Structure formats: structure tokens, C-alpha cells
N, C-alpha and C positions, 0 to 999 in steps of 0.2 A: 515514349516520345515519338513524334511523327517524323517520317522520312520525307524530306522536301523533294518534290518532283514537279517543278513548275514549268509549264510551257506557255509562251506567249502566242496567242492565236490571232489571226488576222481580224476576226470580228470581236475580239475582246474589247470591252469598254475602256476608255482611257482611265477612268477613275479606278477600275479594277487593277490596271497595270501599276498605277501609283501605289495602290494598297499592297500589291505583290512586292514592289520594291521595298516598302516599309517592313513587310514580313521578313524578307531576306536580310535586310540590314539588322533586324533585331533578333535573328534566329539564335545566334550564339548565346545571347543573354537568356533567352527563353529556355534554351537547352540546359542552362546551369540552374535556373531557379524553378524550372518546371512550368509547363504550359497550362493555363487555365482552360478547361474544356467547356465553359459556360456558353461560349459563342460558336462552338464547333458543331457542325452537322455532317451526317454521312448518308449517302445514298448508295445502295447496292442494287444492281440490275442483273438479274439472273436470266440472261438472254438465251436464245436457242442455239447460238453459235459461241458466244463469249460471255463470261462473267466479268462485270465491271464494278469497281468500287471507287467512289470519289469522296474525299474528305475536304470540307470547305469551312472557312471562317465567315460568319455573317455579322456584318456591322454596317450601320447607316443605310440599311436597305439593299446592300450589295453583298455578293458572295466573292470570296477570294479562295481560289483553289490551292489547297495545301498539299494534297497528295492524290495521286491516281494509281489504281492498279487494274490491270486487265489480264485475263488468262483465257486462252481459247480452250473451251471444254467440249464444244460440239454436242450439247445435250440432245438436240433434235436428231443428230446423226446416230445417237445411241438408242433411239426408240425403234422397235420393230413395228410391223404392220398393225399389231394389236395394241401398241402403245406401251409395251413393257420395256423398261430400261436395262441395257446390258450391264453386266458387272464391271466391265472395264471403264465405261463412262461414269457409272455410279462412283467408283473409287476415285476417278479423276476429279469429279465434281466435289466430293466431300473433302478431299485433300486441299483443293482450292479454297473452299469455305473455311477450313481450319486456319489457313494463312490469313484470310481476310479477318476472321474473328479475333486474331491476336492484335491487329491494329485497332479494332473497334472497342477494345476493352475499356479504354479511358474515356470514351464518349458516353454521356448519359443515354440510357435506353430510349427515352422520349425524343431524342434528337437523332435517332437512327431509323431509317426506313428501308426495308428490303422488299423488292417487288420481283415477281416471277412472271414471265410472259408466255408466248405461244407453246413452247415445248412442255412447260409445266401444266398448261391448260390441257394439253393433249395426253399427258402421261396417265397410264392406267395404274390403279392402286397407288395413287400419289401420296396417300397419307403416310405410308411407311417411309418413303424417301424423304418427305417433309420433316418427319420427326428426327431422322438422322441428320438432315441438313441443318435444322434449327439448333440441334445440340452442337454441331461442329461450328456454326457461326456464332451462337450465343444470342440470337435474336429471332423474333418471329418473322416468317416469310408470308407476304401477301401475294396471292395470285390475282392479277388484275385482268379484267376483261379487255378484249381487243380495242373497243372504242374508248375505254378509259386510258389505255396505253396511248392511243392517238391524242387524247386530250392533254396528257402529261407531256408528250413530245412537243405539241404546239406551244404549251405553256413555257417549256424550256427555251425553244427557239425565239419566241416573242419577247421573253424577259431578258435573255442574255444577249440579244442582238441590239443594234442601235435602235432607239425608239423610233417607231415608224407606224403611221396609221394607214399605210397603203394596204391593199388586199394582197394576200400571198397564198400560194399553193405550196404546202409542205409535204414532202414524201420521205418516208423512212423504210428502207428495205432491210428487214432483219433476217435472222436465220430461219424462222418458221412462219413469219407473217410480214405483210407490208401494210403500213399505216399511211393513209392519205387524209389530209386535212386542208380545208380552205378557211381562211379567217381574215379578219381585219383588226389591226392593232393587237391587243391582247385577247381578243374574243374569237374563238373558233365558231364558224358558221355551219360547217358540215364536216363530218369526220366518219371514216370507215376503217375497218381492219379486215384485210383479205388473207385467206389461208394460202399465202404465196410468199415463200422465203427462199433465200439463196441456198440454204442447206438442203431443203426438201427438193427444190428445183434441180440442183446439181445431182442429187441421188436418182431422180426420176429420169433425167435425160443424158447425163454425162458420167454415169458411174464407171464406165469403162475407159474414160479419158479421151474418147474420140471427139474431135472438134471439126466437123465438116459443115458446109453451108446448110445442107438439108436438116441436120440435127439442130442447128441454131434456129432455123426458121420454124421448125416444129415446136421447139421449146418456147419461142417468142409468141407463136400463135396460141399456144396453150395458156400463156400468161395473159394475153389480150382477152381471151374468153373469160378468164376470171375477173378481169378489170371491167369488162363491158357493162355489167349491170349497175355500176355505181357512177358511171361517167356523167350522166345527165344531171344529177343533183349538184355536182361540183361546177359544171358549166353554167348552171342557173346563177350561182353566186358570182362566178368570174374571179379573175385575179390579174394582178399587174406584174408579179414576179414569181419565180419558182425557186424553191429552196430544197435541196436534198440534204439529208443527214444520215448518220449511221456509218458503220465501218465499210459497208459495200460502196456507198457514195464516195467516201473519202479515198478509198483504195482506187476506184476507177478514175477519180479526178487526178490523183497522183500519177497514175499510169499515163493518162492522156497528156498531162503537162510534161512529164519526163520524156515521153515519146515525141514531143514536138508537135503534137496534133492539136493542142489547145494551149492558150496563154493563161487562161484562168477558168476554173470550173469545168462544166461539161456542156458540150454542144453537139448537135446532130451530125455535123460534118465530121467531127472528131470521132464520134462513135462508129461512123461508117468506116473510117480508116482503121480503127481498132479491130472491127470485125474482119476486114480483109487480112490483117496481120494474123489474127487468130486462126482463120481458115487455112492460111499458108502454113502455119505451124502444124496443123493437122492432129495434134495430140497434146494433151495437157503437159506431158513430160517434155515436150519440145518448146514450150513457151519460154521466151526470154524477154521479159518486160521489166524495165526499171520501174520501181514503185510497187511491184507485185511481190508481196512477202510470201515466205514459205507457208505461213499459217493461213493465209488468205487463198492460196492457190487451189485447194480442193473445192472451194465454193465459188470460185471466180466466175466460171461459165454460167452457173445458175443465176448469179446476181446480174451479170451482163444481159442475159436474155430478158429478165424482168424489167431492167431499166430500158431496154429497147422497146418493150411492149408499152411501157408507161409513156415514153416519148411519142410513140405513134398514137396511142389512145387519146392522149391529152394534147396532141399537136404541139409538143414542146420543142422550142428551138434552142434555148439556152437555160442552163440550170446553175445557180450559185450553190456552193457546197458549204454547209455550216459544220463547225466542230461540235455544236451543241445538239443534244438529243434528250432521250428519256431521263437520264440521271439528273440533269439540271432542272428539268420540270419537277421531278420528285422532290428535290431540295426546296424549291419554291413552294410546292404544295405542303411540304412538311412544316415550313415556317408559318404558312397560313393557318395550319391546324393549331399552332401554339399561340396564335393571336386571335383577333376577332374576324378573320377573313377565311374561315374554314369553308371550303367549297361544298362540303357535305351539308352544312346548315342552309346554304343557298339552294341546294338541290331539294332538300326537304320542304323548304318554304315554297318553291315552285310547284312541287307535287301537291301540296295542300291547296294551292290556288287552282291548279288544273283539275283536281278532283272534288272541288267545292266542299272541302272538309270544314266542319264547324270548329274553328280554331280556338274559340274561348273555352269550349268544353274540353278540347284536347289539352290545352294548357293547364286546366284545373287537374285533369288526370295526371299530367306530367309533373306538376308541383307536388302532388301527393306521392307519386311514385318515387321521386327523387328524395323526398323527406324520409320515406320508409327505407330506401336504399342506404342513405347516409347513417341511419341508426344501426344497421346490421352489416355493412360492407366488410368491416374488419373481421368480426367473429364468424361471418359466413363465407369468408375468403372470396369475395367478389369485388375487391377494392380497385381493380384496374380501371383506368379511364375508359378503356374499350367498353366495359360492361355498363358503366354509367351513361356513356354516350348512346349506346344501343338502346338502353332502357328509355332514355329521353326521346330519341327519335321514334321508337315504337309507340310510345305514349301519344306523341303528336300525330302519328299516322294511323292509329289503331282503328279509326272509323273510315279510312280511305275507301273501303269496299262498299260503303253505303250507296254510292252513286250508281253502282251496278244493281244491287238488290239488298234489301234488308235481311232476307233469309240467307243465312250463311255468309254475312258480309265479312266476317273474319277470314273466311277461306278466300273470298274474292280479293280482299286486301293483301293477303299473304302472297297470292299469285302475282299481283302487280309488283310489290316490292321485291319479290324474288326474281322477277324476270325483266323488269324495266331497265332502261339505260339510265343509271343513276350516277352522275358525274361525282367523282371523289370516293365512291364506295367500291371496295374490293368484293370479289365473289363471296368471301367469308362473311363480310359485313352484311351482304344482302341475304345470305342464308340464315344468319342470326336474326335479322329483322323479320324475315318471313316466319321463322319459328315462333317468335314472340307474338307477332300479329295473329297467327292462326291459333296460338295457344292462349289467347286472352280470355276465352270464355268456353263454357260447356266442357265436354270431356277433354281431359288433358291429352294432347296428341304425342304420346311418347315416341312413336315411330319417327316422327319428323325430327325430334331432338336427337335421337340415336344416330341419325344420318350426319350430324355435325362432326367435325374433327373431335377425336376422343377427349382432348384436353378441354374442350369447350362444353361438353355435354352437361356436366353437373352445374357449372356456373350459369349456363343458359337456362336450365330448369329453375334455378333459384331466382334469377331476375324475372323469369316468366311468372313465377308465383307472385312476386311484388307487383307486376303489371296487372295480373288478374285481380288481386285485392284492390288495387287502385281503381280499376274500371268498375268493379263491383260497388265500391263505396260511392261512386259518382253516378250510379245508374239513374237516380232521380233527376239528374241534370240541373241540380240547384246550385246557385252561387254561394249558398251558405257553407261555412267552414265545417269540415268533418271534425267532430269532437273526439279525436283519438289521443289518448294520453300516452300510450307507449306501444312499441312494436318490437318484438323479440324473435330471434331466429337462431337456432343452433342445430346443426345436423339435419335431422328429419322432423324437427319440432318447430312450429311457428305459432306465435300467440299475439293476440291483439287485445288491448285494454282501452275501452271507451269511457268517456265521462259518464258519471252516474245519470241514469235516466235516458241516455241517448238512444239505446237500442229499443227501449220501451216506446219512445216517440217516433221511431223509424222502423216499423215492423217489416217493411220490404227489405231493408238492409239485413235485419236479423234472419229472415227467411233465406236470403241469398247466401249469407255466411253458412247457414246450416247445410245448404246444397253444396257449397264449396267444400265443406268438410268431407262430404262423400266423394267428390271428384278427386280431391287430393289424397284421400285415404287409398284410392285405387292405385296410386303411384308410390305408396309407402310414406306419405307425409301426413303428420298429425297436426291439424289446425285446431286451436282453441281460442275462444273469445269470451270476453266478459265485460 
């Protein structure tokens, strides 16, 4: 049963408030008869400073927050200069995830999404920690790229705020990175993620707790230098309002309001007053600020100097502060994946157009690949939606590299999908796509597959074999149907049975299959056809 922990926020939509009241009124009955989890979704954000979990109910196109959990883990603070995680922070993180996992047990796996951000991106030998973390949590963890994090933040802010088609600049200062997005309505127009976070900044400039003007100016200048390269692209788009989100922004807004320096949100004059107060204190241990919690204190100075740099770099006078951030964006993206609004499909379609891919041929390969997949997914242990989706996208994108060069186009295409900014795709997704695209023809690139997370290596090789066979059978680029009667796969054995006379009338396909036998034999797979 869920523990109810509902907070009414200033920017919460009226219809959500009404729904919250309905949930509260009916909670006692639900506790008695048991809650249906069909409409419950959960987002877990493994941030560089804090881990967050949010459980929400989705009805009529809106989310109702049922439960929130937050624990300060300081993952970024536990990384040394080489990116190795300390035992103390590892233990703290895994204990937190175990507690989160207990509450997630009643929610369907397909309705839970867990994302990791900057600290996990930077972590050395992250596979070991991820295996432990996924066991503790009971769910897969997706490490998202910085610009994907920015997209999800903007999605959350735009969907959970009052509908507004005006242009807005959205800024999120996290523990290990800062995301900056400018957009209009629901659409982000420019987005960047900077290696600039309150945990890292505090460790660099305020590890001894000293808070003098020279130190603050030095840290602010350093942050401005990191921001400077991206300023122009945002100024080109322009904005009419500025919105800050994340724990750093909320904490600073609370401090300014409680201190009497601001009536609402954050403004430049209030920040100047806060800096004077901080310098007077002289040391982090002497700070006495209402609104500054003990858990936020160690990263306060770093967050403040980043915000000062942002105000100066973007000439900001006033900033509204939103309670909404990454988690809410993850929830909306998750719902989109279960409907016909998956952003990843939109991304693939855009790439097909940009790279002038012959979509009719790609769709024929895709249709054959999915047909083969459906015949063997259960017995070959590749039945997860992830594998079917990756196979579908890789089939559609398999000729993307042709615009660069026909010679080695599979390698060119793999480089593009592995390194492009692909909205909605995690780093894991792109690594899988790249492996399949490069592995579609010629010698099987075992090394590339072995670089994937260990639990994905075998399934990835299997769906790559399906893609290879599908590409091979459509080499003639004919619209005629492939007369395939059956496809079977078990362990390292794969067999194809064609209609009588098909291979005799298609000698190129027969020759390609014979060559494929040799290439698959090199990786221990026996292919037979008749």
C-alpha cells in the first residue's frame, strides 16, 4: 500500500488539486480493498546530490502525486578524481535504493522508469555499481545523456505548469551538472547540459568552508567561463520569462523569502543581499539562514555561485521557481512510450528524413525482422519490449550511413546513431542501436557487442542475427514477399525454411546465406537453411 505524502504546490493545476482531494477522500476505502496499480506510474531520479522517487496516478491526461521520497546520497561527492566511488557512498546509495524498491514492488515494471544523471555518467567502472543498484531497486537503470536530461526537465516544466505558449528559459542546477533550455510552449528550441553542479563546485572552491568575497568571485568567474560558450544560441531564440527548478533553486528561493530579501522567487537585488550576508558569516559553520536545511548546507555555496554566474551571463533580473523538474518529465515521457506518442519514434523519423534514408526499403526489412523476432522471442529469451523496439529502429535506420559512403556504410551509420543527439534515447539504447547497425553485414563485430552491459550481450547478438538475416533477404530491394515458411532458433542453432523452389529462383539469396553461415560460424552460431 502507498504511503500518502501529498503537498499542494503553487504551480499545481487546479484539476490536479481536485483529483488530490478525491484521492484523499477515498484513501481509507482503497486501503481496505487494495489499490489497483493499473494507472500508477513511478519515476526515480538518481541525481548527483539526491535520489528522488515519485509515484503518481495517471487519469484523464493528468498526473496526481501519490507519494514522494527523497534521500540525500551525494553520489557526486563520493567520486574521486578518477571517477571511482567510495565504499561509504556506495553503501548509502544501495540502502536508499532498497527502500525505494520496496515501494515499487506493486507497480508494473513497464510503468516504472529509473534514470541516472551526471554522477553516473562520470562514474568509472559503473557496470559493477549498476548491477548492485538494479538488484537493490528491482528495476533497470537508464543513464541519460545531459541534453536528454535537459529535454526531460523542460517536458516536466512545460506539462505541469499552467499551459502557456510564451517563450521561457528553464534552468536546473543539479549536483553534477546544470541544464539550460529555452523553448516555447511544449517545444524545446535549444538545450544544453554543462559540467557544472553544486556538489562539484562546492568541493572545488569551498571544501574548507571559507566564505569570503574573493572565493565567491573566483567560483562565480569559473562558472561564467563554463557558461560562456552556450550563451549565444539561447539569446538567438530569446525568452519572455525565466524559470528555475531543482533543489538548489528551491532552497535559494526559500532562503531569500525567509530572509525578507524577496517576496517571491529569486531576483538580482535579493542575491546581492544574500552574498553580503554570506561574506559577513565568513564560514559555512557560521551561516544562520532560515530556509537552509542541514542537508543542503554543504553544497549551498557552490549552488549560489553557479546561480550568480547564470544571472550575470544571461542578464537575468527575476526568476520564478518551479517545483517541477526531471521526475515529472520522466513520467510524461513514460506515458508517451505506452501510447502512440513515443518521442523515440519521432526522433527516428526525423533522422530518416535528415539522412535521406529510403524508408520503403527500411520498412520491408523492419517487417521481416519483426516477423522473425516474434517467431523466436520466447524460446530465444529476447521477448522484452526493449529488444523488439531496438530491432525495429535499427532496421529502419540500417542504411543511414549510405549518405556518407556506400563503402562501409554500416560503420558510418553506427557512428551516427551512437553519437548523435537522439531525443528520448538513453546511452544504453544508442549503444545497442550502434551495435546492431554495425553488425548488420559482413564479419560479425564481436568486440563491439562485448562492450555492452553484460546482461545485454547475448540478447543483442541474437537480435543482431535477426537483423542480418532480414537485411540479407532484402538485398535485391524487391517489393516481392519473401517466401519464408519458418524460422527457428535455439541456443546457438538457427534455421530458415523457404518455400519450395524459392532459393533456386533466387541464387543471390542462396549465395548470401552460404556466406552468412561462415560469418556466424566464426562466433559459434550454426545457421542452416533449406
